[in-house]
N, C-alpha and C positions, 0 to 999 in steps of 0.2 A: 242494358246499355242504351243510352239515349242516341237516337239516330241523328246524324249531323245534318245541318241545313243544306249542305251541298248534295247529300244523298237524297234528301227529300225532294229537292228541286230538279235534280238531273238523273235520278235513278229510274228503275232499278238496274238497267244495263247501259253501258256506253259502248259505242262502236268506234273503233280506231282503224282508219284506213291507212295501210302501210305501217302496221303495228308490230312487226317482228323484230326489228333492230333499230339502232340509231335513235333519232328523235321520236319515232313512233313508239318504240319500246319504252322510252322515258315517259311519254304521255301515259302509256298503259300502266306503268308502275305508279305514277303519281295519282292516277284515278283509282287504282286498286287500293292504295293507302287510304283513300277516302271511303272505302267500303262498297264501291259499286262493282257489279259483275261486268264482264267484258265480252265483246265480240271483236275479234281481231281478224283483219283481212290482209293477206299478203300472198305473194306468189310462191315463195320458197317454203315447201311443206316442212322440211326438217327444222328450220329455224322457228317457224310458226308453232309447231307442235312443242318444241323445247321451251319456248317462251310461255306458252299456255300452261304447260305443266309446272313450270317454276312459279308462276304467279298464283296458281291454284294452291300449291303447297305452302307458299310463303304467306299468303293473305287469307286463305280459306274461302275464296270466292269461286264462282262459276265462270269459266273462261271457255268460250266457244270459238275455235279456230275455223276460219273459212279460207280455204286455199283458192285464190282467184286472181286473175290479171285485171287490174283496174282499168286497163285500156279497153277491155271488153265489157262495156257497160251493161249490155243485155244479160250476160252471164252473171255479173255481180248483182244485178237487180233480181234475177231469178233466185239466187242463193239467199239474198236478204229476205225476199218474199216468203221463203220456206221456213223462216225462223218463227218460233212461237213465243218469243220474248218481247218485252216492251223496251224500246230504245229511247232513253231520255236525253242522251248526250251523244253528239256526233263530232268526231275530230277527223278532219281530212288532212293527213300529213304526207300522203304519197306524192311523189314528184318525179318527173324525168327531165333532166337538163342536158340538152345537146350543147356540148361545150366546144368552142372553136369558131373559126371564121364562118360567117353565114354562107359565103360563096361555096364553101366545101362541105356544107351540111346537107345531107340527102333529104329528099322529100319524105321518105319513110320516117326519118328521125324527127322531122318537124311535125308530121302527122301524129306521131306517138306523143310528143310533147303536148299537142293540143288535146289529144284524147285523155291523157292522164291528168294534166294540170288544169284543163278548162272544162271539158265535157263531163268528166266523172264528178268533180266537186259540184258543178252546177246541177246536174240531174239527181245526184244523191241528196243534195240539200233539198231539192223539190220533193223527192220521195220520202225522206225521213222527217221533214218539217211538218208534213200533213198531219200525222198522228199527234205530234207535239202541240200543234195549234188546237186540235180537238181536245186534248187534255189540259190545255192552257198552262203548260209548263214545259221546259226543255232548254237545251243549249246547243249551239253550233259553233265550232272553232274551225276556221279556214286558215291554213298556213300561207302567208305571203312572204315577202322578203324586202330588205332594203334595196335589193337590185331592181325591184319593180317601181321604185319612186322616180326613176328617170331611165333613159336608155343606158344599157350596160354592155359595152362592146365585148365581144367574145362570148356573151351570154344573152344575145339580143332576144331570141325567141323565148327563152326561159323567163327573162325579166318581164317581157310583155304578158306572159301568162300569169305571173305573180301579181302584176298590176291589176289584172282582171279580178283575181280573188279578193284583193283589198277593196276594190270598188263595189264588188258584189256584197261583201260583208257589211260595208257601210250603209248601203241602201236597205239591206234586209234587217240590219240593227234597228232602223227606224220603223220599218214595216211590221216586223214581228213582235216588237216590244209590247204593243197593246194586247197581244195574245199570250203573254207570259213566256215568250221564247227569247232567250238571250243569244245574240250573234256577235262574234268577235273575230277580227283578223289579227293574227300575230305577224307583225312585220319584223322578222328577225334578221340579224346580221349573220356573220359566219358562225357556224355551229360545229363543234368538235365531234363529227360523226365519221365512221369509216369511209364513206363516200367523199366527204370533203377532204380528209387527210390524203386520200389517194389522188385526188385531182389537183391539190395544191402543191406546186413545185417549190415555190419560195416560202418564206416564213409566213406564219398565220397572220391573218388580217387583224388590225386593231379592233378591239371590242369582241373578239371571238369568245363565245361562251360554251360551257358544257351543256350537253343536251338536257340533263336533269334540271338545270337552272332555267332554261328556256321553258320547259314543260311546266314547272312549278309556278313560275311567274305568270305564265299565260292562264293557267287555271285560276290563279288568284285574281286575275283581272276580269274574268268572265262575269258579265252582268254590270260592269262599271263603265262601259263605253264601247265604241265600235272598233277601236284600234289599241293594241298594246305593242310597245317596242321594248323588249327586254334589254337591260343593260344601259348604264349612263352614257357610255361612249357611243353606243348606237343611237341613243336619243339625240345626242349632240350632232352626230353625223347626219341624221335625217333632217334636223332643223337647218343645218348648213345647206344640205342638198336641195331642200324644197322651199326654203324661206329666204335664205341670204344670197345664195349663188345664182347666177344666171343659168339657164338650162345648158348652155354651151359649157360653162365652167363645171357644172355638176357632172355632166357626161365625161368630161376630161378627168375629174377626180375619181369617178367610178372606174374608169379605164385602168387607172394605176393599180386598183385592187383586183380587177378581173383579168388583167393581161397575163398573169402567171398561171392561169388555169388551162388544163388541157385534158 
């Protein structure tokens, strides 16, 4: 069987942070379909082991589950350092979203958002890109959000962290391209995941997509540019928010979509 260009470019292993359920599991599935082996990192051992076993049985690939808290970077770094496999694709999907008014959000929750959404993707990208640069091939996907295109009331800290990931990916897309390493930020809108459905009190936001669709379109866009926005409605929304509306109007529009979260 002929090896696919995707597997040649990004194999033999892909590491998915936050890969046990929701969008992370959708990324793992889409990568497994492309024939890559997987390293999955998540906190919940039961879900992680079950997902690893299912993917191994379905696709005949090797799946290494790493039970770890992505807020503890030193522990995650130690566990990755103990691996004896070559990671050619890194997908950082894990996120923590302190939802609600900033005034009532504790310092601990804000620190956790910074640790999971900023520190971990930044330092893991540094850690995992080094061997990719040496091999002159690889790929990095950082999950951002439409919420990070402007201030998002009720999600202010989360939106700020997602803006960080988009800007980081854009800079690294240019920096690492000469080394054969593709970098991409996925600026997604609302995604039908268990976490989103639990937080959303009102009807789903316009442009909401299934996790499998977001994962597939993101992987298809890897190597084509620094940013992908899955879904036509979401692309129109981002154009409105960033190009046509004033910042004041964009924040007001975003508030209508985030005000129902709790």
